[in-house]
C-alpha positions in Angstrom: 4.5 6.5 1.6 7.3 8.0 3.6 8.0 11.5 2.3 10.9 12.3 4.6 14.2 14.0 4.4 16.0 10.8 5.6 19.4 10.7 4.0 19.6 8.3 1.1 21.5 5.2 2.1 21.1 5.7 5.9 19.7 2.2 6.2 21.6 0.5 3.4 24.1 -2.3 3.6 26.8 -0.9 1.4 29.4 -3.6 1.9 31.2 -4.6 -1.3 29.1 -6.8 -3.6 30.1 -10.4 -3.8 32.0 -11.4 -7.0 30.2 -14.1 -8.9 31.5 -16.3 -11.7 30.3 -15.6 -15.2 27.3 -17.6 -16.5 28.2 -20.8 -18.3 25.0 -20.9 -20.5 25.7 -18.1 -22.9 29.0 -16.4 -23.6 27.3 -13.1 -24.3 25.6 -13.0 -20.9 27.7 -11.2 -18.2 27.5 -10.8 -14.5 26.9 -7.1 -13.5 30.2 -5.8 -12.1 30.3 -4.4 -8.6 30.2 -0.6 -9.1 33.3 1.5 -8.5 33.2 3.5 -5.3 32.4 6.7 -7.2 29.5 5.0 -9.0 27.6 3.6 -6.0 24.1 5.0 -5.8 24.4 6.1 -2.2 24.0 9.6 -1.0 24.3 11.3 2.4 21.9 13.9 1.3 22.6 17.6 2.0 24.5 19.5 -0.6 25.3 16.5 -2.7 21.7 15.5 -3.6 20.8 19.2 -3.9 23.4 19.7 -6.6 22.0 16.6 -8.4 18.5 18.1 -8.4 19.8 21.4 -9.8 21.6 19.5 -12.6 18.4 17.8 -13.5 16.6 21.1 -13.4 19.1 22.5 -15.9 19.2 19.4 -18.1 15.5 18.7 -18.5 14.3 22.3 -18.2 10.6 22.9 -18.6 9.9 19.1 -18.8 11.3 18.6 -15.3 9.5 21.6 -13.9 6.2 20.4 -15.4 6.7 16.9 -14.0 7.3 18.4 -10.6 4.1 20.3 -10.9 2.3 17.1 -11.8 3.6 15.4 -8.8 2.3 18.1 -6.5 -1.1 18.1 -8.2 -1.3 14.3 -7.7 -1.3 14.8 -3.9 -4.6 14.2 -2.2 -6.8 17.3 -1.8 -7.2 16.8 1.9 -3.4 16.7 2.5 -0.2 17.5 0.9 1.3 14.0 0.6 0.1 10.5 -0.1 0.6 9.4 3.5 -1.1 12.4 5.1 2.0 14.3 6.0 2.8 17.8 4.9 5.4 18.2 2.2 6.8 21.6 1.7 10.1 20.4 0.5 10.7 21.1 -3.2 13.4 18.4 -3.1 10.8 15.7 -2.5 8.9 16.8 -5.6 12.2 16.8 -7.6 13.0 13.3 -6.4 9.5 12.0 -7.3 9.7 13.7 -10.7 13.0 11.9 -11.3 11.2 8.5 -10.7 8.5 9.5 -13.1 11.0 10.5 -15.8 12.9 7.2 -15.3 9.8 5.1 -15.7 8.4 7.1 -18.5 11.4 7.4 -20.8 14.8 7.5 -19.3 15.1 3.9 -18.1 16.9 2.3 -21.1 20.1 4.4 -21.1 20.2 4.7 -17.3 19.9 1.0 -16.8 22.7 0.2 -19.2 25.0 2.7 -17.5 24.2 1.4 -14.0 24.9 -2.2 -15.0 28.4 -1.3 -16.1 29.2 0.1 -12.7 31.1 3.1 -13.9 30.7 6.8 -12.9 29.3 9.2 -15.5 26.8 11.8 -16.4 24.0 9.4 -15.4 24.8 9.7 -11.7 22.7 12.8 -10.8 19.5 11.2 -12.3 20.3 7.8 -10.7 20.8 9.3 -7.3 17.6 11.3 -7.5 15.6 8.3 -8.7 16.9 6.3 -5.8 16.1 9.1 -3.4 12.6 9.4 -4.9 12.0 5.6 -4.6 12.8 5.8 -0.9 10.1 8.3 -0.4 7.5 5.8 -1.8 5.9 3.0 0.3 7.7 -0.3 0.6 6.0 -3.5 -0.4 6.3 -6.8 1.6 5.1 -9.8 -0.3 5.3 -11.8 -3.5 6.2 -10.2 -6.8 7.1 -11.6 -10.2 9.2 -10.8 -13.3 8.2 -12.8 -16.3 10.9 -13.2 -19.0 11.5 -15.7 -21.7 15.2 -15.9 -21.2 14.9 -17.5 -17.7 15.2 -21.0 -19.1 18.7 -20.7 -20.4 20.0 -19.1 -17.1 18.5 -21.3 -14.4 21.7 -23.3 -14.0 23.6 -20.1 -13.2 21.1 -19.1 -10.5 21.3 -22.6 -9.0 25.1 -22.4 -8.8 25.1 -18.8 -7.5 22.4 -18.4 -4.9 23.4 -14.9 -3.8 22.4 -12.3 -6.4 23.1 -8.6 -6.3 21.4 -6.3 -8.8 23.2 -3.1 -9.5 20.4 -1.3 -11.3 16.7 -0.5 -10.7 15.0 -3.8 -11.0 11.2 -3.8 -11.8 8.7 -6.4 -10.9 4.9 -6.6 -10.5 2.8 -7.6 -7.5 -0.4 -8.0 -9.5 -2.4 -11.2 -8.8 -2.7 -11.7 -12.6 1.1 -11.7 -13.0 1.5 -14.1 -10.1 -1.3 -16.4 -11.3 0.3 -16.6 -14.7 3.5 -18.1 -13.2 6.8 -18.5 -15.1 9.0 -18.4 -17.0 10.8 -15.8 -14.9 11.7 -14.8 -11.4 9.4 -14.9 -8.3 10.7 -12.9 -5.4 9.6 -12.1 -1.9 10.0 -8.4 -1.6 10.9 -6.5 1.6 11.8 -3.0 0.2 10.5 -3.0 -3.3 8.9 0.4 -3.7 5.3 0.9 -5.0 5.3 3.3 -7.9 1.6 3.7 -8.5 1.6 7.3 -7.4 4.2 8.4 -9.9 4.1 5.6 -12.6 2.5 6.9 -15.7 1.9 3.5 -17.3 1.8 0.5 -15.0 -0.1 -0.1 -11.8 1.2 -2.6 -9.2 4.8 -2.1 -10.3 7.6 -2.4 -7.8 11.1 -1.0 -8.2 14.1 -2.1 -6.2 17.0 0.3 -5.6 20.5 -0.5 -6.9 22.5 -2.9 -4.7 19.5 -4.9 -3.5 20.6 -8.4 -2.6 18.5 -11.5 -3.3 18.9 -15.2 -2.2 17.8 -18.0 -4.5 15.7 -20.4 -2.5 14.5 -22.8 -5.2 14.8 -23.3 -8.9 11.9 -24.9 -10.8 12.9 -26.4 -14.1 10.6 -27.5 -16.9 8.8 -25.8 -19.8 8.1 -22.7 -17.7 11.1 -22.4 -15.4 10.8 -20.2 -12.4 13.6 -19.0 -10.1 12.3 -18.4 -6.5 14.1 -15.8 -4.5 13.8 -13.7 -1.4 15.1 -10.2 -0.7 17.9 -10.4 1.9 17.9 -8.4 5.1 20.6 -5.6 5.2 22.4 -7.3 8.2 22.2 -10.8 6.7 25.6 -12.3 5.8 26.1 -13.2 2.2 27.5 -16.7 2.8 27.0 -19.8 0.8 27.1 -22.4 2.0 26.1 -20.9 5.3 28.9 -20.9 7.8 28.0 -18.5 10.6 25.2 -19.1 13.0 23.3 -16.1 11.6 23.5 -17.5 8.1 22.4 -21.0 9.2 19.5 -19.6 11.2 18.2 -18.0 8.0 17.5 -21.5 6.4 14.1 -21.7 8.1 13.3 -18.4 6.4 14.2 -19.9 3.0 11.8 -22.8 3.6 9.0 -20.4 4.6 9.6 -18.2 1.6 9.3 -21.2 -0.8 6.0 -22.1 0.8 4.6 -18.5 0.6 5.8 -18.0 -3.0 4.3 -21.3 -4.1 1.0 -20.4 -2.5 1.0 -17.1 -4.3 1.3 -18.8 -7.7 -1.3 -21.4 -6.8 -4.0 -18.7 -6.7 -4.7 -18.2 -10.4 -6.4 -15.0 -11.5 -9.0 -14.7 -14.3 -7.7 -11.2 -15.1 -5.4 -11.1 -18.2 -1.9 -10.2 -17.2 -0.3 -7.2 -19.0 3.4 -7.0 -19.4 5.1 -4.1 -17.7 5.5 -1.0 -19.8 8.7 0.9 -19.3 11.8 -0.8 -17.9 11.9 -4.2 -19.6 11.6 -7.5 -17.7 15.1 -8.8 -17.2 17.1 -11.3 -15.1 18.4 -9.9 -11.8 22.2 -9.6 -11.5 23.0 -10.3 -15.1 23.6 -8.3 -18.3 21.7 -10.0 -21.2 22.0 -8.7 -24.8 18.8 -7.3 -26.1 
């Protein structure tokens, strides 16, 4: 875990999100709009994020202070952070408490606000959650989101291989979930954050920050449809079909990802897979009615 004061967004690709056509499978399903400039969950740190933390302190009161205390108590006895570094920054505990609150209870309304791409009262919590996630360790490897609505949407993902999710997208890296296969979305993660240290309910959960880009590398039809994706590198051009040399050179990575993801689902687990508690399993990049 990297508990640092690195400004949120310092390593983000914040180019405007690509505009995608609406799904043709269900008129009620919508593509998440690119957020307005004032609604982007990017912070330069400093006074801005400090004000956001103070707003949460005022809004949640004793609940927020108690959660911060729990985050501090969860640190290993032999050190003051999960990765062995000292953490004397109260801002770090406030950010981690925000992640805990989001996963425990605040995810439903926050997700719906983020998916509409408009500024509002949700921004302080969203920015603190994003900052807290960036303090948690990144996971590189296969993860899965199992959802029954995948079958009606596979055509859209086949037609639109570059997907941007504007909210906090949750997946699981558990061998049980991977072994169970589809229907759903199988993704190769680069920056999905492990939330075990602050997640009150579900181990092996990953959460991606808003604006994460994915590339669809294969769509498996059938009774249990599965959309295979990989997280895109920040500097990777969002071109389809690939035109630039950089985009064309990424094609070998697509083939490698398909092979690695297929192998991950070929290793069945005898452990019963539990559905994620908290943020509901959902298709990335789309708004689907409940």
